[in-house]
N, C-alpha and C positions, 0 to 999 in steps of 0.2 A: 756728690762731692763738688767743691769748687775747683777752679783751675789749679790753685796752689797746692791743694791736697792731692790732686791727681799727679802733679809733677813730683811731689815729695814721695808718693807711693812708687812711682816709676823709678826714681833715682835710688830708692832703697832696695827694690826687689828685681829690677830688670837689668840685664847686662848692658854695659855701656858701649854699645856698638853704633849709635847714631848721635850726631850733634843735633839734638831735638830742638825744634822751634817751640817757644813757650805758649802754645795754644793747645787746646784739647777738644777737637771736634766731637760732637755727640749726635749730630743729625745732618743729613744731606738730602737735598731735593734738587734734581736737575743739575744745574751748574753752580749751585750754592751750597756752602757748608755753614753750619751754625755751631759755635763752640760752647763750652760749658758756662761761659759768662753771658751767653745769649747774643753774642755778636755774630753778624752774618758776613761771609766772605764770598767773593766771586772766585771760583776755583778754576784756575787755568793750569793746574798741575795734574788734576784728576788721578790722584794716586800714582803719579808718574806713568801716564798713558794707560791706566788700568780701567778707570770708570768710563768706558767707551760710550755707553748709553746714558751717561749721567748718573747721579746718585739716586738709587732706589727707583729705577724706571718701573712703572706699574706692571708692565708685561713680564719683566724679569722677576719681580717680587712675587707675582702671582704664581709663576711657574715653580719658583723655589719653594714656596709654601705648600703647593700641591704635592710636589715630589717629597718634601720632608715628612709629610703625613703618610706617605706610602712606603718609601724605602730610602734610607740614607746611604747605606754602604753594603756591598756584597763583594766577595772575592772575585778576582779576575780568573779564578779557576772555572767560573761559570760564564755563560753568555749574558751580557748586560744590554738590554734593549736600548736604553738611552745612549749608550756608548756606540753601538752599531749605527744608530740613526745619525749621531753627530759625525761619525767617521764618513758616512755617506755624503752628508752635506759638504764637508770640507774637501773630500776627494773630488766630488763633482764640480765644486766651485773653483778648485785649483788646477784641475787637469792632471794631478798626480794620481797615484794608485792605491796607496796604503797609508794608514794612520796608526800612530802609537800615542798613548796618553800618559801623562805624568802630572806633576803638581806645580811646576814653575818654569820660568825661562832657563834658569841654570840647569835644571834637570833635563829639559828638552835638548839643550846643547850638549850635555853629557851623553845623552842617548845618541845624538847625531855623531859625536866623535866615535863612540863605540861601534855604531853601525858602519861608518866609513872604514874603520880599521878592519872589522871582521869581514866586510864585503870583499876587500882585497885578499884576505886570507882564503875565503871559500871559493874565490874565482881564480886562484892560482898565482897570486902575487904576495906571498908571505913576507917579502922584504919591504913592502910598501905599508908604512904605518905613520909617516910624518904628515902633519897638517899645517898648511901655511895660512896665517892670518895677517891682518893689517895692523900696522902701528896706529894707535889711537882707537882701536876697537874695544868693545866691551861685550863679554859673553857670559858673565855670571861670576858667582863667588865660591862655588864649590871648587875643589882642587883642580879638576880637569878643565872646567870652564874658566877658572881663574888663570890657568896657564895659557889657555887659548887667547885670553885678553891681552892685547898688545899695548899695555900701559904698565910701566915698571912700578909706578906708585902703588898699584894694587898687589904686586908680587912681594913687596917688602915684608920680611918677617915670616914668610911662609915657605921659604926655600928648605930643601930642594923641591923644585917644581916637577911636574910630570914630564918625562922625556918625550921627544917626538914632535916638538912644535918649532916653527920658524916664523919670524915676523918680517914683513916687508912694508915699505912706504905705501900708503893708500893712494890709489890713482896713478901708480907708477908701474907700467907694464914691463918695462925693462928690468926693474927690480924684482918683479915676480918671476920673470923668465930665468933670471940668474939664480933664483932660490930653488927651482924645480930640479929634482934628482929622481933616480929610479926608486927612491924611498918615499916619494910623495904619493899619498893616497887621496888627499882632498885639499881644496882651497875653501876657506870659510870666510865669508864676508857679510857685512851689513850693507844694505843699499843706501842707508843714511846712518852715519855714525852718530848715535844719540849721545851717549856719555862722553864721546870724543869731541863734542862741540857742535853737533847738528851739521855735519858735513856730508852732502850728497855724493854718491858715486858718479864718476864721469861716464856717460853712456859709451863713449868710444873705448874707454878702459874696460868696461864690463864686456863689451863685444870681444875685445882682445883676450880677456880671461876665459871666455867661453870657448874661443877657438883653441887657445893653448891647452885647456883641460881636455877638450875632445881629442886633440892630436896625441895627447900623452896618456889617455885612459885614466884621467884624474876626475874624481867626483867634485861637483860644485855644491857646497852647502851655503844656503842663504839664511842668515839669522834675521827672522822677521818678528822677533819677540816684541820689539817696539813699533816697527813700521806696519805690522800686519793688522788684520781685522778692521780695515777701512781708514786707518790713520792718515794715509796719503791720498785718499780719494778713490782708490780701487780696493777691493777686498784684500788683495795682497799687493805689496809694492812691486814685486817682480812682474806683475801683469802690465805695468807701464812700459815694458820693454818688449815690443812685439816679437813673437817667435821664441822667446826665452822661457824654457822650463827647467828649473834647477833639478838636480838629482835628489836633494834633501832640503826641506824647509822646516825651520823651527818657529814655534808660535807660543805665546803665553799672554801676558799683560791684559789686553783688552778682550780676550776671548770669552770671558764669562762675566763681564761687568763688575768684577771684584771678587768673585768666588775663585779660589786658587785652582788653576788648571794650566797645564802645558801640553803641547802636542808636537809631534814630529810627523811630517808628511814626506813620502818618498815615492819614487818611481818603483814599479814592480821589480825592475832590475836591481836597484840599490837595496830594496827591502829583502833581497835574498840573504843579506848579511845577518838577519835575525832568524832564530829558530827557537822553539820552546826551551826554556832554561837559560838562554843567552842574555836576556834582559827582562826586567820586570819592574813594577811599581805597585806596592800594596794599595795605596789610595788612588793611583792613577786611573782616570776614566770612571770614577764612581758615579752612581746615578744622580746625586745632587749636583755635582760639578758639571756633568754632561747636560743635564736639563737646563741649568743656568746658561751654558754655552749655546744650546739650541735656541733658547729664547732670545739671547743676545743677537745671534746671527739672523733670527727672524726679523728683529727690529731693524738691523743694519741693512739687510737685503730687501726688505719689503716696505719700509716706512720712509723711503727717500733720504736715508742718512748719507749715502755715498754722494748723492747730488749736493746735499747740504755741505759736506766736507769740501767739495771742490769749489762751491760758490762762496761759502763763508771763509774758507782758507785763502782764496784769491783776494777777497775783500780785506782780510786781516793783513796779508802781506803788503797790499797797497797802502793801508793806513800806517803800517809800521815804516814803510819807505817814506811816506810823507813826514812822519815824525823824525826819521833820520835826516831828511833835508832841513827840517826846521830846527833841530836841536844842536847839530854839529858834534854830538857826543857819541854817535853810533857809527861804527866802522862798516858793518855789513848786516843785511837781513837775508837769511837763506833758509831753505827747507822746502817742504812740499805738503800740500793739503793743510792739515792741522797739526803739523810737526814743524815748528818754526824756531830758528835760533836768531837772536839779536846780539851781535858781538859789539861790545862797548870798546871805545878807544882807550879807556883806562881800566886797570884791573880792580874795579870797584863793584863787581857783580853782587857780592854778598850785601853790600850796603844798599844797593838799589832794590834787591829782593826784600830787605827789611823795611825800606821806605814804602814799597808797594803794599806790604802786609799791614803796615800801620794805617794805610788808606783803604784797606778792605779787599786787596787783590793778592791771591796766592800764586806765585810762580817760583821757579827755582833756577839755580845757576850751575852750569857744568864748567869745570875749570874755574878761573877767577874772573872771566870777563864775558862769557857767553850766557845770556839769559835764555832759558828754554821754555817754550810755550807748547804744551800738549793737553789742551782742554778737552772736556767731553765733546764727542762728535755731534752733539745735539745743540751746541751753542748757536746763537743768532747774531745778526749784525749789530744789534743793540748791545749785546754783551761785549762784542769787540770794541765798539765805540767807548764803552765804559772802561774797559781794560786799558786801551791805548791812552785815554785821557789820564788815568791814574799813573800809568807808566811814564808819561811825559812829565807829570808833576814830580814824580819820584826822581827822575833823571835830572830835572832842573835843580832839585834840592841837593842831590849828592854830587853832581858833576858840574 
């Protein structure tokens, strides 16, 4: 089918939940996508931080094909070798103790919410069920994760929301202190707010959060759905804060290079909140997804990917700052590793995204003025040069 036929079929049969871009990708290799019309794009969206090893990395493809020929799915009523092996890799790499597997970031955050609430119940604090999150946060689209999300625009039309959530300004320790009560069971934060505009956490604020939670017996949940699996230059973003070990960490997006999977990691203490029958996922931790995740982690941990993220990420930030100085249309460049936001001075992000696409570069915009760059972790400096040149031309045209 050509692009127009694919678009017509989508509009006729698929629910209208996305403002879809009028291209239809059919093939991907590395950092490049090819659409149904045969046009090639440099992909700096990567499925929104999902295609961590690039499109169709040969090691990941080989592992998926091998596993697909052996066993696709088996119930979690049985022991699943690939799941146990993946749990071992994640636990040993993170310094936490236990893992639970599901299918997405929203599911991982739902599991974390349930785990925190039940932990307080089984450890003698039945009154503690409230979770504090940050204004500007994003934790998913399922009802609990949606309620945890500190952005009113995502809540509209889905009220009444789940009770037991409070929102405080990001990077405001006094605001957090004022919100803590004897009902607080956990604080849930992103170390870089992705959908909120690529805003990093203040290290001093995080240190204060850790102290406050420790003093009050409150769990710390870190949502690494977008920042995890090498995106910031370490396997987990929390590892960039020496001595910090969260009670619960959630993962998804880049964990299996595009195969759906989510994960919750927890300390042995926090993991006491779950017991047989208290949480489950039919497809979670299936052999295919776990094998894809194992192959992804093997590439990231053993093929120099983390070094590449740090080196190319620093190079990209430098090039974007040079563009900022030259263009006069960029207010700020911020982020870490290969998760970078470019805030425009004018609310014309969508127009810049479209102008980049016309020139063969795929990016997206969060809000109306912050361009988000979350490319595959395997990109090279030459890709950055191409992307920044296209971006510069697009900004010149639009702004």
